[in-house]
C-alpha positions as CSV (number, residue, x, y, z in Angstrom):
1,M,-21.0,-7.7,-20.6
2,G,-19.0,-5.0,-18.7
3,R,-18.3,-5.1,-15.0
4,T,-20.4,-3.7,-12.3
5,Y,-19.2,-1.3,-9.6
6,F,-21.1,-1.2,-6.4
7,V,-20.2,2.3,-4.7
8,E,-20.6,3.6,-1.4
9,E,-23.7,5.9,-1.4
10,A,-21.6,8.7,0.4
11,I,-19.2,8.9,-2.6
12,G,-22.0,10.3,-4.8
13,Q,-22.3,13.4,-2.3
14,Y,-18.6,13.7,-2.2
15,L,-18.1,13.8,-6.1
16,S,-21.1,16.3,-6.3
17,D,-19.4,18.8,-3.6
18,L,-16.3,18.4,-5.5
19,S,-18.0,19.4,-8.8
20,T,-19.2,22.4,-7.3
21,K,-15.7,23.6,-5.8
22,V,-13.1,22.9,-8.2
23,K,-13.1,24.5,-11.9
24,P,-12.6,23.5,-14.5
25,Y,-11.7,20.1,-13.6
26,V,-10.5,17.9,-10.8
27,T,-9.1,14.6,-10.6
28,G,-8.6,11.7,-8.1
29,L,-8.4,8.0,-7.3
30,L,-11.1,5.2,-6.7
31,V,-10.3,2.9,-3.9
32,G,-11.7,-0.5,-3.1
33,Q,-11.9,-4.0,-3.9
34,C,-11.9,-6.2,-6.9
35,S,-13.5,-9.7,-7.0
36,P,-14.4,-12.1,-9.7
37,Q,-18.0,-11.5,-9.8
38,R,-18.2,-7.8,-8.9
39,D,-16.2,-4.6,-7.9
40,Y,-16.6,-2.4,-4.6
41,V,-15.8,1.5,-4.2
42,I,-15.6,2.4,-0.8
43,R,-13.6,5.7,-0.9
44,A,-13.0,8.4,-3.7
45,V,-10.0,10.5,-3.0
46,R,-9.3,13.9,-5.1
47,T,-5.7,14.6,-6.0
48,P,-4.0,17.2,-3.4
49,P,-3.2,20.4,-4.9
50,K,0.5,21.3,-5.2
51,E,2.0,23.9,-3.1
52,E,2.3,26.5,-5.6
53,Q,-1.3,26.0,-6.5
54,K,-2.5,26.6,-2.9
55,E,-0.4,29.5,-2.4
56,N,-1.4,31.3,-5.8
57,N,-4.8,29.5,-6.2
58,I,-4.1,28.6,-9.7
59,S,-6.3,26.6,-12.0
60,S,-5.9,25.6,-15.5
61,S,-8.4,25.5,-18.1
62,S,-7.0,22.6,-20.4
63,L,-6.6,19.0,-19.3
64,A,-3.0,19.3,-21.1
65,S,-2.0,20.6,-17.8
66,I,-2.8,17.4,-15.9
67,D,0.5,16.5,-13.9
68,E,0.7,12.6,-14.7
69,E,3.6,12.2,-12.4
70,W,1.9,14.0,-9.2
71,I,-1.2,12.0,-9.9
72,T,0.9,8.7,-9.9
73,T,2.8,9.8,-6.7
74,H,-0.3,10.3,-5.0
75,A,-1.6,6.8,-6.0
76,S,1.4,5.3,-4.9
77,Q,1.2,7.0,-1.4
78,V,-2.4,6.3,-0.9
79,S,-1.8,2.5,-1.9
80,R,0.7,2.5,1.0
81,M,-2.2,3.4,3.4
82,L,-4.3,0.6,2.1
83,P,-4.6,-2.6,4.3
84,G,-4.9,-6.0,2.5
85,G,-7.9,-6.3,0.3
86,L,-7.9,-2.8,-1.0
87,L,-6.5,-1.4,-3.9
88,V,-6.5,1.8,-6.3
89,L,-9.0,0.4,-8.7
90,G,-9.6,3.4,-10.9
91,V,-9.5,7.2,-11.5
92,F,-11.9,9.7,-12.0
93,I,-12.1,13.2,-13.6
94,I,-14.9,15.9,-13.1
95,A,-14.7,18.4,-15.8
96,T,-16.9,20.9,-17.3
97,P,-18.6,20.4,-20.6
98,E,-16.1,22.0,-22.6
99,L,-13.5,19.5,-21.3
100,S,-15.7,16.5,-21.5
101,K,-14.7,15.3,-24.9
102,D,-11.0,15.1,-23.9
103,S,-11.5,13.5,-20.6
104,Q,-11.5,9.8,-21.6
105,N,-8.1,10.0,-23.2
106,A,-6.9,11.7,-20.2
107,L,-8.5,9.1,-18.2
108,R,-6.9,6.4,-20.1
109,T,-3.5,7.7,-19.7
110,L,-3.7,8.0,-16.3
111,I,-5.0,4.5,-15.6
112,F,-2.1,3.0,-17.3
113,S,0.4,5.3,-15.9
114,V,-0.9,4.8,-12.1
115,E,-0.9,0.9,-12.5
116,K,2.5,0.8,-14.0
117,S,3.6,2.9,-11.0
118,L,2.1,0.7,-8.5
119,T,3.2,-2.5,-10.2
120,K,7.1,-1.4,-10.0
121,R,6.6,-1.7,-6.1
122,R,4.9,-5.1,-5.8
123,L,6.8,-8.2,-4.6
124,W,3.8,-10.6,-4.8
125,K,2.7,-12.5,-8.0
126,H,-1.0,-12.3,-9.7
127,V,-3.1,-15.3,-9.4
128,E,-4.9,-17.2,-12.2
129,E,-8.7,-15.4,-11.4
130,E,-6.9,-11.8,-11.0
131,V,-9.1,-8.8,-12.1
132,F,-7.0,-6.7,-14.3
133,D,-9.9,-4.3,-15.2
134,R,-9.7,-0.6,-13.7
135,A,-12.3,2.1,-13.7
136,A,-12.1,5.3,-15.6
137,L,-15.0,7.3,-14.1
138,Q,-16.0,10.6,-15.8
139,I,-18.5,13.2,-14.5
140,C,-19.8,16.6,-15.9
141,S,-19.8,19.1,-13.5
142,S,-22.8,21.0,-15.1
143,T,-25.1,18.0,-15.8
144,K,-23.8,15.6,-13.3
145,K,-24.1,12.7,-15.8
146,V,-21.6,9.8,-14.7
147,V,-20.0,7.5,-17.4
148,C,-17.9,4.6,-16.3
149,R,-15.6,2.7,-18.4
150,T,-12.9,0.1,-17.9
151,Y,-9.6,-0.8,-19.4
152,D,-7.7,-3.9,-19.2
153,V,-4.2,-2.6,-17.7
154,Q,-2.6,-6.0,-18.8
155,D,-3.1,-5.1,-22.4
156,P,-1.6,-1.5,-23.7
157,K,-4.0,-1.5,-26.5
158,S,-7.2,-2.3,-24.8
159,S,-10.0,-0.3,-25.7
160,A,-12.8,1.3,-23.2
161,K,-15.5,-1.2,-22.2
162,P,-18.7,0.1,-20.7
163,A,-19.3,-0.5,-16.7
164,D,-22.1,-0.3,-14.5
165,W,-21.9,2.4,-11.5
166,K,-24.5,1.5,-8.6
167,Y,-24.7,3.3,-5.5
168,Q,-25.7,1.4,-2.2
169,S,-26.0,2.5,1.3
170,A,-23.9,0.7,3.9
171,L,-21.8,-1.2,1.3
172,S,-18.8,-1.8,3.6
173,A,-20.7,-1.7,6.9
174,S,-20.1,-5.3,7.6
175,W,-17.2,-6.4,5.6
176,L,-15.0,-9.1,7.2
177,A,-11.6,-8.6,8.6
178,L,-8.4,-11.1,9.1
179,D,-5.7,-10.4,11.8
180,C,-2.2,-11.8,12.1
181,T,0.9,-11.4,13.5
182,V,3.8,-12.5,11.5
183,N,7.2,-13.2,13.1
184,V,10.2,-12.1,10.9
185,N,13.9,-13.3,11.0
186,I,15.4,-12.5,7.6
187,H,19.3,-12.6,6.7
188,I,20.4,-10.7,3.7
189,P,23.6,-11.0,2.7
190,L,25.3,-7.6,0.6
191,L,27.3,-9.1,-2.3
192,A,30.9,-7.6,-2.4
193,T,30.3,-7.7,-6.3
194,S,27.3,-5.8,-6.1
195,P,27.7,-2.3,-7.5
196,N,28.2,0.4,-4.9
197,H,27.2,-2.1,-2.3
198,D,23.5,-1.1,-3.1
199,L,21.6,-1.8,0.0
200,E,18.2,-0.9,-1.5
201,K,18.6,-3.5,-4.3
202,N,20.0,-6.0,-1.9
203,T,17.4,-5.9,0.4
204,K,14.6,-6.0,-2.2
205,N,16.3,-9.1,-3.4
206,G,16.0,-10.7,-0.2
207,L,12.4,-9.8,0.5
208,N,11.8,-11.1,-3.0
209,R,12.9,-14.6,-1.7
210,W,11.2,-14.1,1.7
211,S,7.8,-13.2,-0.2
212,K,7.9,-16.7,-2.0
213,Q,7.9,-18.2,1.3
214,I,4.9,-16.2,2.4
215,E,3.3,-17.2,-0.9
216,D,3.7,-20.8,-0.1
217,S,2.7,-20.7,3.7
218,V,-0.1,-22.5,5.0
219,F,-2.8,-20.2,6.6
220,L,-4.9,-21.4,9.5
221,I,-8.1,-19.1,9.6
222,N,-9.6,-19.5,13.4
223,G,-7.4,-22.5,14.0
224,Q,-8.5,-24.4,11.0
225,V,-7.2,-25.2,7.6
226,K,-9.9,-24.4,5.0
227,D,-10.1,-25.5,1.4
228,G,-9.5,-22.2,-0.9
229,D,-12.9,-22.7,-2.9
230,T,-15.0,-22.8,0.2
231,E,-16.9,-20.0,1.6
232,L,-15.0,-18.1,4.3
233,L,-18.4,-17.9,6.5
234,E,-19.0,-21.6,6.2
235,G,-20.1,-22.6,9.6
236,Q,-20.6,-19.2,11.0
237,K,-23.4,-17.6,9.3
238,K,-25.6,-17.8,12.3
239,E,-23.0,-15.7,14.0
240,R,-22.9,-12.9,11.8
241,V,-23.9,-9.3,13.1
242,N,-26.4,-7.3,11.4
243,T,-25.7,-3.9,13.0
244,Q,-24.4,-1.0,10.9
245,S,-20.3,-0.5,10.8
246,S,-19.4,-3.9,12.6
247,T,-16.5,-5.9,12.0
248,Q,-16.5,-9.9,12.1
249,F,-12.5,-10.7,12.9
250,S,-10.9,-13.8,12.1
251,D,-7.6,-14.6,13.6
252,V,-5.1,-16.0,11.3
253,K,-1.9,-17.8,12.1
254,V,0.8,-18.3,9.2
255,L,2.9,-21.5,8.9
256,T,6.0,-21.1,7.1
257,Q,7.1,-24.3,5.3
258,L,10.8,-25.1,6.6
259,S,11.6,-27.3,3.4
260,Q,10.5,-27.6,0.0
261,G,10.1,-31.4,0.1
262,S,12.0,-34.2,-1.6
263,S,10.8,-33.4,-5.1
264,H,12.9,-30.1,-5.1
265,R,16.6,-29.9,-5.2
266,S,18.5,-27.6,-2.9
267,T,21.9,-26.3,-4.0
268,A,24.2,-24.4,-1.5
269,T,25.7,-21.3,-3.0
270,V,28.9,-19.7,-1.6
271,Q,29.1,-16.0,-2.2
272,V,31.6,-13.5,-1.0
273,C,29.8,-10.6,1.0
274,S,30.7,-7.3,2.3
275,G,28.2,-7.3,5.2
276,S,24.3,-8.0,5.8
277,I,21.1,-7.0,6.7
278,N,19.1,-8.5,9.6
279,L,15.4,-8.1,9.9
280,R,13.9,-9.4,12.9
281,G,10.6,-8.8,14.6
282,A,6.8,-9.1,14.3
283,V,4.7,-7.7,11.6
284,K,1.1,-6.6,12.5
285,C,-1.1,-7.3,9.4
286,R,-4.8,-7.0,8.4
287,A,-6.8,-7.6,5.4
288,Y,-10.5,-6.9,4.6
289,V,-12.7,-8.8,2.4
290,H,-16.4,-8.1,1.2
291,N,-19.5,-9.9,2.9
292,N,-20.8,-11.3,-0.5
293,K,-20.1,-15.0,0.0
294,P,-16.4,-14.6,0.0
295,K,-13.9,-17.5,-0.6
296,V,-11.3,-18.6,1.6
297,K,-8.7,-18.0,-1.4
298,E,-9.8,-14.3,-1.5
299,A,-9.2,-13.6,2.1
300,V,-6.1,-15.3,2.3
301,Q,-4.6,-13.6,-0.7
302,A,-5.5,-10.2,0.6
303,L,-3.7,-11.0,3.8
304,K,-0.7,-12.5,1.9
305,R,-0.3,-9.2,0.1
306,D,-0.5,-7.2,3.3
307,I,2.2,-9.4,4.8
308,I,4.4,-9.0,1.9
309,N,3.5,-5.2,1.2
310,T,3.9,-3.8,4.7
311,L,7.4,-5.4,5.3
312,S,8.7,-4.1,1.7
313,D,7.1,-0.6,2.3
314,R,8.9,-0.4,5.8
315,C,12.2,-1.3,4.5
316,E,11.8,1.7,2.2
317,I,10.9,4.2,4.6
318,L,13.4,2.9,7.2
319,F,16.3,3.8,4.7
320,E,14.8,6.9,3.6
321,D,14.1,8.0,7.4
322,L,17.9,7.3,8.3
323,I,19.2,9.1,5.3
324,I,16.9,12.2,5.9
325,N,18.1,12.4,9.7
326,E,21.7,11.4,9.3
327,G,22.3,13.6,6.3
328,S,25.4,13.0,4.0
329,H,27.8,14.7,6.2
330,K,28.0,11.5,8.5
331,K,31.3,10.0,8.1
332,N,31.0,6.6,10.1
333,F,28.5,4.4,11.6
334,E,28.1,4.5,15.2
335,R,26.0,2.2,17.1
336,E,22.5,3.7,17.4
337,Y,19.2,2.9,18.3
338,H,16.2,4.2,16.4
339,V,12.6,4.0,17.2
340,L,10.6,2.7,14.4
341,P,7.1,4.0,13.3
342,Q,3.9,2.5,15.0
343,R,1.2,1.2,12.9
344,L,-2.1,2.6,13.6
345,F,-5.5,2.3,11.8
346,V,-8.4,5.0,11.3
347,P,-11.8,4.1,10.7
348,V,-13.5,4.9,7.2
349,P,-16.8,7.0,8.1
350,G,-19.9,4.7,7.8
351,S,-17.6,1.4,7.1
352,S,-16.2,-1.4,9.3
353,V,-13.1,-1.1,7.2
354,M,-10.1,0.9,8.7
355,L,-7.1,2.6,6.6
356,S,-3.8,2.5,7.9
357,D,-0.9,5.0,8.6
358,Y,2.4,5.0,10.8
359,K,3.5,7.4,13.7
360,F,6.9,8.1,14.2
361,G,7.9,8.9,17.9
362,D,8.4,12.4,17.6
363,E,5.2,12.7,15.6
364,G,2.2,14.5,17.2
365,T,-1.7,13.6,16.5
366,G,-1.9,16.8,14.5
367,E,0.6,15.5,12.1
368,I,-1.1,12.3,11.6
369,Q,-4.5,14.2,10.9
370,E,-2.8,16.7,8.5
371,R,-1.6,13.6,6.5
372,F,-5.0,12.1,6.2
373,V,-6.4,15.4,5.0
374,E,-3.8,16.0,2.2
375,L,-3.5,12.4,1.1
376,L,-7.1,11.0,1.7
377,D,-9.2,14.2,2.1
378,Q,-10.4,13.0,5.3
379,S,-10.6,14.7,8.6
380,V,-9.9,12.3,11.6
381,Q,-10.6,12.7,15.2
382,P,-7.8,12.2,17.9
383,E,-10.0,9.4,19.3
384,D,-10.3,7.9,16.3
385,I,-6.7,6.9,16.0
386,H,-6.0,3.5,16.9
387,I,-2.2,2.5,17.7
388,A,-2.0,-1.3,16.7
389,E,1.8,-1.6,17.8
390,E,4.0,-1.0,20.7
391,I,7.1,1.3,20.2
392,N,9.7,-0.5,18.6
393,T,13.6,0.0,18.1
394,V,16.3,-0.6,15.5
395,D,19.9,-1.5,16.6
396,I,22.4,-0.4,13.9
397,C,25.7,-1.9,14.5
398,P,28.9,-0.4,13.3
399,V,31.6,-2.3,11.3
400,T,34.2,-3.9,13.1
401,D,37.2,-2.6,14.2
402,N,39.6,-4.5,11.9
403,T,37.6,-3.1,8.7
404,D,39.9,-1.0,6.5
405,D,39.2,2.6,5.6
406,A,38.2,1.9,2.0
407,Q,35.6,-0.8,2.9
408,L,34.1,1.5,5.4
409,K,33.8,4.1,3.0
410,Q,32.3,1.9,0.5
411,V,29.4,0.7,2.8
412,T,28.7,4.4,4.0
413,K,28.5,5.4,0.4
414,A,26.0,2.9,-0.3
415,T,23.8,4.2,2.4
416,L,23.9,7.6,1.0
417,L,22.9,6.4,-2.5
418,V,19.6,5.0,-1.3
419,K,16.8,6.6,-3.3
420,L,14.9,9.5,-1.4
421,Q,11.3,10.2,-2.6
422,Q,8.9,13.3,-1.6
423,N,5.5,12.7,-0.2
424,M,3.5,15.6,-1.2
425,G,5.7,17.9,1.1
426,V,5.7,15.7,4.0
427,V,8.3,13.0,4.9
428,I,7.5,9.9,3.0
429,A,8.9,7.9,6.1
430,A,5.8,8.5,7.8
431,A,3.1,7.8,5.4
432,V,3.2,4.0,5.5
433,A,4.9,0.9,6.9
434,V,4.5,-1.4,9.4
435,F,7.5,-2.9,11.8
436,A,6.7,-4.5,15.2
437,S,9.2,-5.8,17.8
438,I,12.8,-5.2,17.2
439,F,14.4,-4.9,13.9
440,S,18.1,-4.6,13.6
441,F,20.4,-3.8,10.9
442,N,24.0,-5.0,11.3
443,Y,26.6,-4.0,9.0
444,F,29.9,-6.3,9.3
445,S,33.1,-7.3,7.4
446,D,33.8,-10.9,6.6
């Protein structure tokens, strides 16, 4: 028996409108939540056109023209704008009858490419009950016939399995939200033996170690430790709100274990380092979970992943932003203070769920609105933008005076080698990431 996708009713109208506007085909992403019993689709987002397509109004008559890299890049950017509990869980294509026979092969290729791209960035580990099926939705632009199939993205040789596609009104109007603020104090050494003093690689390794601490942490939900297999709303059912688009929030505290216990041996390691990165601050996190008798472990898992994702994404964005703003012409580090982006939330129409984005200090409301239109195909009113964090700063400290010129050049070169990525024509640093309080990056010699 195949999986069942419960779909927000408004998505049906959105897909129908797309089929009348774009010829001969249009692709896009499905956003929602997986659970062991059923899956939920709360957003469908068309693939944004490239600049040359906008300017010249170009359209291709062949599915061979589908730009796989463009679609996977879009999926990565959308993924960074999703709070905990939400993910890119499928791909759709709306095509004319002439292209329908080739649509399923195109969808299969896109599903595995998107999943491969998203997996590369993840620092968290899969759990035993993880759902690996992803949806491939095919719609005929003429007949409006809908065909939904799934593929197991863990198995490259998997074949298509039939799935049910069912529309439901107010699907996510009363989903549950979990909020927490996690204090961060991470010291990441830059090994002297690391090729080119790769800051990005060292930082990811440090965050990998930190993410394991988050995975092993204890989560207090409204001040209580709850068994993972109990229902999240146990003892709270009478308090549930029945009005549309209402959110029931749970306050969560994260307790990180100080030691591994006597059963684990601890070994001290001495390493020669050329410097270090210090991440300090408070991270604002949020996760959403469906209201169909969700279990505590589902909610905690969603929040853990938001904590890990938001810090990892933010480190990438900070590196990229420093390089973009300072450029390769900069020869020496000087002490500087940088304003970090603020996390903000924007509601999904007709839903209690809010999507995430980040605002840099010099960005106006108009730029945020443009980004939502481009990446999520959603119009946003200024009054719907909710800033979640205060303005924060980064203190970049220079190498100490007794550092020789050769070492200084190595550290500077390392900064310039950080990988840059494009964000559909806008600066990627403004897409997603979450830092709160003060984060400082200190470079020093031994």
